[in-house]
VMD Tcl script that draws the C-alpha trace (Angstrom):
set ca {
  {84.27 155.82 120.56}
  {86.94 158.01 119.78}
  {86.11 162.11 119.29}
  {85.24 162.59 115.31}
  {87.76 165.33 113.62}
  {85.71 168.90 113.63}
  {87.94 170.89 111.16}
  {86.40 168.07 107.72}
  {84.15 169.91 104.64}
  {81.03 168.60 106.14}
  {78.10 168.20 103.05}
  {78.19 171.30 102.11}
  {80.28 172.60 99.98}
  {81.51 169.26 98.32}
  {77.67 168.35 97.33}
  {77.75 172.50 95.73}
  {81.47 170.97 93.99}
  {79.84 167.96 92.58}
  {76.95 169.66 91.27}
  {78.32 172.05 89.60}
  {81.01 169.62 88.11}
  {77.65 167.15 86.97}
  {75.80 169.96 85.06}
  {79.68 171.28 83.22}
  {80.16 167.36 82.11}
  {76.54 167.48 81.38}
  {76.84 170.78 79.54}
  {80.13 170.66 77.69}
  {80.80 167.02 76.97}
  {77.12 165.75 77.22}
  {78.48 162.96 79.71}
  {76.54 162.21 82.76}
  {78.20 161.01 86.32}
  {78.41 157.05 86.15}
  {81.24 154.41 87.19}
  {80.17 150.47 86.76}
  {81.02 150.94 83.16}
  {84.70 152.19 83.47}
  {85.16 149.23 86.29}
  {83.93 146.80 83.46}
  {86.23 148.56 80.98}
  {89.25 148.98 83.55}
  {89.17 145.11 84.23}
  {88.46 144.05 80.34}
  {91.81 145.57 79.54}
  {93.95 143.95 82.56}
  {92.63 140.76 81.24}
  {93.17 141.93 77.19}
  {97.28 142.36 79.06}
  {97.16 138.29 79.54}
  {94.43 136.83 77.94}
  {93.34 139.01 74.71}
  {91.92 136.31 73.13}
  {89.36 135.61 75.53}
  {88.52 139.45 75.71}
  {87.97 139.50 71.96}
  {85.92 136.64 72.00}
  {83.56 137.66 74.87}
  {80.26 139.22 73.57}
  {80.68 141.21 76.52}
  {83.78 143.38 75.49}
  {82.46 143.79 72.14}
  {79.96 145.92 73.57}
  {81.83 147.56 76.67}
  {85.41 147.91 75.09}
  {87.87 147.09 77.27}
  {89.84 150.46 77.43}
  {91.03 153.62 80.09}
  {88.80 156.41 79.41}
  {86.88 159.60 80.92}
  {84.83 157.30 83.47}
  {88.32 155.52 84.67}
  {89.97 158.33 84.89}
  {87.05 160.09 86.99}
  {87.26 157.16 88.96}
  {90.89 157.91 90.01}
  {90.38 161.55 89.74}
  {87.64 160.86 92.50}
  {90.76 158.98 94.90}
  {92.93 161.79 94.28}
  {90.19 164.10 95.26}
  {89.59 162.11 98.26}
  {93.12 161.97 99.99}
  {94.11 165.29 98.95}
  {90.51 166.40 101.08}
  {91.35 163.65 104.27}
  {95.03 164.76 104.04}
  {94.01 168.69 103.79}
  {91.47 168.71 106.69}
  {93.22 166.37 109.14}
  {91.41 163.32 108.78}
  {93.53 161.25 107.00}
  {94.88 157.83 108.35}
  {94.90 154.12 107.32}
  {92.48 151.73 108.59}
  {92.19 147.59 107.74}
  {88.93 147.80 109.66}
  {86.45 150.85 110.70}
  {85.93 152.02 114.28}
  {82.02 151.24 113.37}
  {82.53 147.80 111.80}
  {85.20 146.54 114.32}
  {81.75 147.47 117.17}
  {79.76 145.71 116.20}
  {81.43 142.94 113.91}
  {85.10 142.47 114.92}
  {88.19 144.08 114.24}
  {88.97 140.89 112.38}
  {90.20 142.58 108.56}
  {90.12 139.15 106.89}
  {86.38 139.19 108.05}
  {85.50 142.60 106.75}
  {87.66 141.65 103.52}
  {85.79 138.94 102.40}
  {82.57 141.17 103.38}
  {83.32 144.10 101.95}
  {83.96 142.34 98.47}
  {80.77 140.09 98.26}
  {79.21 143.84 98.98}
  {81.08 145.15 95.88}
  {80.21 141.95 94.23}
  {76.25 141.72 94.71}
  {76.54 146.14 94.12}
  {78.76 145.46 90.38}
  {76.31 142.93 89.14}
  {73.14 145.00 90.48}
  {74.75 147.25 88.37}
  {75.28 145.54 85.51}
  {71.83 143.84 85.19}
  {70.84 147.49 85.60}
  {72.43 148.77 82.44}
  {74.69 150.96 84.23}
  {74.90 153.05 87.70}
  {72.61 153.63 89.62}
  {73.91 157.06 91.62}
  {74.73 157.97 88.16}
  {71.54 157.71 86.56}
  {69.97 159.63 90.07}
  {72.76 162.23 89.74}
  {72.14 162.90 85.66}
  {68.57 163.07 86.15}
  {68.57 165.71 88.41}
  {70.45 168.33 86.70}
  {67.80 167.33 83.99}
  {65.16 168.70 86.99}
  {63.41 165.10 86.34}
  {61.55 164.00 88.96}
  {62.60 160.33 88.48}
  {66.11 161.58 89.46}
  {65.23 162.78 92.74}
  {62.69 160.22 93.50}
  {65.87 157.49 92.86}
  {67.84 159.63 95.27}
  {65.51 159.53 97.88}
  {65.52 156.05 97.81}
  {69.27 155.34 97.50}
  {69.00 157.17 100.81}
  {66.30 156.31 102.91}
  {67.66 152.26 102.06}
  {70.95 153.46 103.22}
  {69.42 154.66 106.04}
  {67.42 151.80 106.43}
  {69.53 149.72 106.07}
  {72.87 150.75 108.18}
  {70.52 150.99 111.08}
  {69.49 148.09 110.91}
  {73.51 146.66 110.05}
  {75.08 149.06 113.17}
  {71.96 149.30 115.54}
  {71.99 153.10 115.58}
  {75.36 153.58 115.84}
  {75.17 151.78 119.27}
  {77.09 149.01 120.03}
  {77.03 145.46 120.99}
}
mol new
graphics top color blue
foreach p $ca { graphics top sphere $p radius 0.5 }
foreach p [lrange $ca 0 end-1] q [lrange $ca 1 end] { graphics top cylinder $p $q radius 0.2 }
display resetview
């Protein structure tokens, strides 16, 4: 296993900055973080280039109008910020298969891509069935000091830790 980069940002500075941005967004724009709707709007926007009649006839896209809005720009900004962060701390690298995945499931990029696609589809369907991004809900509610937001975020972390340990056997190699 390769040595981890000790020059990374750590969780505290980005966490504080994210909290400040969420508070500023809620206060100034009356908008809370969330990303699932942006993928719906962006996919509808792309589809409208090729099949505009299908998009206008779809009831779902009448509710979530295809557009490049603030959420799409936020997701693009997240990508750019993560890229700048990883380049600035020296941790940037292009890899088709993460080391932990490869040690547990093999180094096939096709297998990794298939599982990532299926996982992404499950997450997106769940987010849309729930009426939005659950993590955005949790963060938005925490900003308002709502107990429900804290409960949601604690459950996300607990579920993530549990399933990461089940899938990756606590980080131990097979």
